[in-house]
C-alpha positions in Angstrom: -24.8 5.1 -21.3 -22.6 4.9 -18.6 -22.8 1.8 -16.2 -23.8 3.0 -12.9 -21.0 3.3 -10.0 -20.6 3.4 -7.0 -18.9 5.5 -4.7 -17.3 4.5 -1.1 -15.0 5.6 1.1 -13.0 2.3 2.7 -10.7 2.9 6.4 -9.3 -0.2 7.9 -10.1 -0.4 11.2 -8.5 -0.4 14.3 -9.7 -2.5 16.6 -6.7 -5.5 18.4 -7.0 -7.9 15.6 -6.2 -5.6 12.8 -4.0 -3.9 14.3 -1.8 -7.0 15.0 -2.0 -7.2 11.3 -1.2 -3.1 10.7 2.6 -2.9 9.3 2.4 -5.8 7.2 -1.5 -4.5 5.9 -0.2 -1.1 5.2 3.4 -0.4 5.4 5.8 2.4 5.5 7.7 2.0 2.4 5.6 3.9 -0.3 6.3 0.9 -3.2 5.2 -2.3 -1.1 2.0 -0.2 0.6 0.9 -0.3 -3.0 1.2 -3.4 -3.4 -0.3 -4.4 -0.3 -3.3 -2.9 -1.3 -3.5 -3.5 -4.5 -3.7 -7.2 -3.4 -6.2 -5.7 0.3 -8.7 -4.3 -2.2 -9.0 -6.6 -3.9 -10.8 -9.0 -1.0 -13.4 -6.5 -1.0 -14.5 -7.2 -4.7 -13.4 -11.0 -5.3 -16.5 -12.7 -5.3 -15.7 -15.5 -8.0 -11.9 -17.1 -9.3 -12.1 -15.6 -13.0 -13.2 -12.0 -11.7 -12.1 -8.8 -13.6 -11.1 -6.1 -11.8 -14.0 -3.9 -11.8 -13.1 -0.8 -9.7 -11.0 2.3 -8.9 -9.3 2.8 -5.9 -7.5 5.9 -4.5 -5.0 6.1 -1.2 -6.6 9.2 0.9 -4.2 8.9 3.7 -2.6 5.1 4.8 -5.2 2.5 5.8 -8.0 4.8 3.5 -8.9 4.8 0.5 -11.9 6.0 -1.3 -13.1 3.1 -4.4 -15.6 3.5 -7.0 -17.1 0.2 -8.2 -19.6 -1.6 -9.9 -20.3 -3.4 -7.4 -20.8 -2.8 -3.4 -17.5 -3.8 -1.4 -18.5 -7.4 0.5 -16.0 -7.0 3.9 -16.3 -10.7 3.9 -13.0 -10.7 6.5 -14.3 -7.6 8.3 -10.9 -5.3 7.8 -12.8 -2.2 7.3 -15.4 0.1 8.1 -17.4 1.2 5.0 -18.7 4.2 4.4 -21.1 4.4 1.6 -21.4 2.5 -0.4 -23.8 5.7 -2.4 -24.4 5.8 -5.9 -21.8 8.3 -8.2 -24.1 10.2 -10.4 -22.8 14.1 -10.3 -25.0 16.4 -12.1 -22.4 18.4 -14.0 -23.5 21.5 -16.2 -21.9 22.7 -19.6 -19.2 25.7 -18.7 -19.4 25.1 -14.8 -15.9 24.2 -13.5 -15.2 22.0 -10.9 -12.2 21.2 -9.0 -10.4 18.0 -9.3 -7.5 15.8 -7.7 -6.0 12.8 -9.9 -3.4 10.1 -9.2 -2.0 9.4 -13.0 0.0 6.9 -14.6 0.7 9.0 -17.4 2.0 8.2 -20.7 2.8 8.2 -24.4 3.3 5.6 -27.2 6.4 5.8 -28.7 8.6 3.4 -31.0 5.7 1.9 -32.8 5.2 1.2 -37.0 3.0 3.4 -38.9 -0.9 2.4 -37.5 0.7 0.1 -34.7 0.8 0.8 -30.7 4.0 2.1 -29.4 5.4 0.9 -26.3 4.4 3.5 -23.3 6.7 5.8 -22.4 6.2 7.9 -19.2 5.3 11.3 -20.0 8.3 13.1 -17.7 11.0 10.3 -18.3 10.1 10.8 -22.5 10.0 15.0 -21.8 14.2 14.9 -21.2 14.7 11.6 -22.7 18.1 12.3 -24.4 19.7 14.5 -20.6 22.2 12.8 -19.4 21.6 11.8 -15.7 23.1 13.9 -13.0 21.9 17.3 -11.6 21.0 18.4 -15.2 18.6 16.1 -15.1 17.2 16.3 -12.1 16.6 20.0 -12.9 15.2 18.8 -16.2 12.4 16.9 -14.6 11.3 19.0 -12.3 10.9 22.0 -15.2 9.0 19.4 -17.6 6.4 18.1 -14.4 3.5 21.1 -15.3 4.6 21.2 -19.2 4.1 17.6 -19.9 1.1 16.5 -17.4 -0.3 20.1 -18.8 -0.2 18.4 -22.8 -1.3 15.0 -21.5 -4.8 16.6 -19.7 -4.6 18.4 -23.0 -4.6 15.5 -25.0 -7.3 13.7 -24.1 -9.5 16.8 -23.4 -12.0 17.1 -26.6 -12.6 13.2 -26.2 -13.2 13.8 -22.8 -15.1 16.5 -22.4 -13.3 19.7 -20.5 -10.9 22.2 -20.8 -8.2 22.2 -18.3 -8.5 26.6 -16.7 -5.8 25.6 -13.8 -3.3 23.1 -13.0 -0.3 21.8 -9.8 1.6 18.7 -10.0 1.7 18.2 -6.2 4.7 15.7 -6.8 5.6 12.9 -9.3 7.0 9.4 -8.3 8.5 6.4 -9.6 7.2 3.6 -8.2 9.0 -0.3 -8.4 6.5 -3.2 -7.7 8.6 -6.4 -7.4 7.1 -9.8 -9.0 9.1 -12.1 -7.0 10.3 -15.7 -9.2 13.3 -13.7 -10.5 11.1 -11.7 -12.9 11.5 -7.5 -13.7 9.6 -5.5 -11.0 6.9 -3.5 -12.6 7.9 0.0 -12.6 6.2 3.5 -13.4 6.1 7.0 -13.1 2.8 8.4 -10.3 1.6 12.1 -10.6 0.1 14.0 -8.2 -2.5 16.6 -9.6 -4.9 19.2 -9.1 -6.5 22.4 -10.3 -9.9 23.3 -12.0 -11.3 22.1 -15.4 -13.9 23.7 -17.0 -17.3 21.0 -18.3 -17.6 21.0 -22.4 -19.6 18.2 -22.2 -21.0 16.4 -18.5 -21.9 13.0 -20.3 -18.0 12.8 -21.7 -16.7 13.6 -18.8 -18.4 11.7 -16.3 -17.8 8.5 -18.3 -13.8 9.7 -18.6 -14.5 9.1 -14.7 -16.3 6.1 -14.3 -13.2 4.4 -16.9 -10.6 6.0 -15.1 -7.7 8.1 -15.9 -4.3 6.9 -17.5 -2.6 3.4 -17.4 -1.6 1.6 -13.3 -5.3 1.6 -12.5 -4.9 -1.3 -10.1 -2.3 0.1 -8.8 -4.5 3.2 -7.4 -4.3 5.3 -10.2 -6.6 6.9 -12.3 -9.5 7.8 -10.1 -10.3 11.0 -10.4 -12.1 12.9 -7.5 -14.1 16.5 -8.6 -16.0 19.1 -6.7 -17.7 22.3 -7.1 -15.2 25.3 -6.0 
C-alpha cells in the first residue's frame, strides 16, 4: 500500500529579512540555484541529524516550489509561506486521460556485465553517442529529444501503469553542481516534459508519482504533476 504523502506549495517570503538574502538563496544562475534550493528545502525536513531525503520537489518559478513529502514541512527559520500541506490521494480511473508535467533526469544503463547494472547514461547523450561535436551534434541532439523521451517513458509504462498518448519536450539542459574540495562536479541532463497519459492502472501510477520518476531527485527532478484535462 502506498504510504500517505502530503503536497505543499512553498514560497519564499518577500519581507525585508528574506529579501536581503534573496540573491544568495535564489541565484540567477540555474546551476547555482539548483544547488542552493537543494539545501534550502532540506531545512523544512531536517529535523534529525540522520534523516534521509523523503521528499520530492519541483521549482515552479524562482522562489516557489511544489513539495511532495512523507512529513509536513516545518519552517523553523521562518523563510517560507506554506500553502498546505494537503493529502496527496488522487482518485484516478482506469481508462481516463490525465495531463502531466515532469522535470526528469532520465537515464539508461550502459556497459554493465551480464547481471550487473551498468553506468547510468543520459538518454539524450546516449542517443547521439558517436556523433562528432559541432553543428551536426547540436542538430542530432535536437532531433533526438522527442524520440529518446518517448522511448524512455514507454519503457516504464507497464510498470508504472500508464500509456503515453501525447508528449511535448519543452526543454533540455545539462546541470552542473559543484561539490568543492577538488571533487569533480555532479553533471546530469534535465528534460522538461508535458503531455497526456492514459491511466492503465491507477494504483501503479500513483505509486510511481509518490516514488518519483528518474534520477537526481534531490536536485528537483522526478516529481510528476497531474491533472484532468
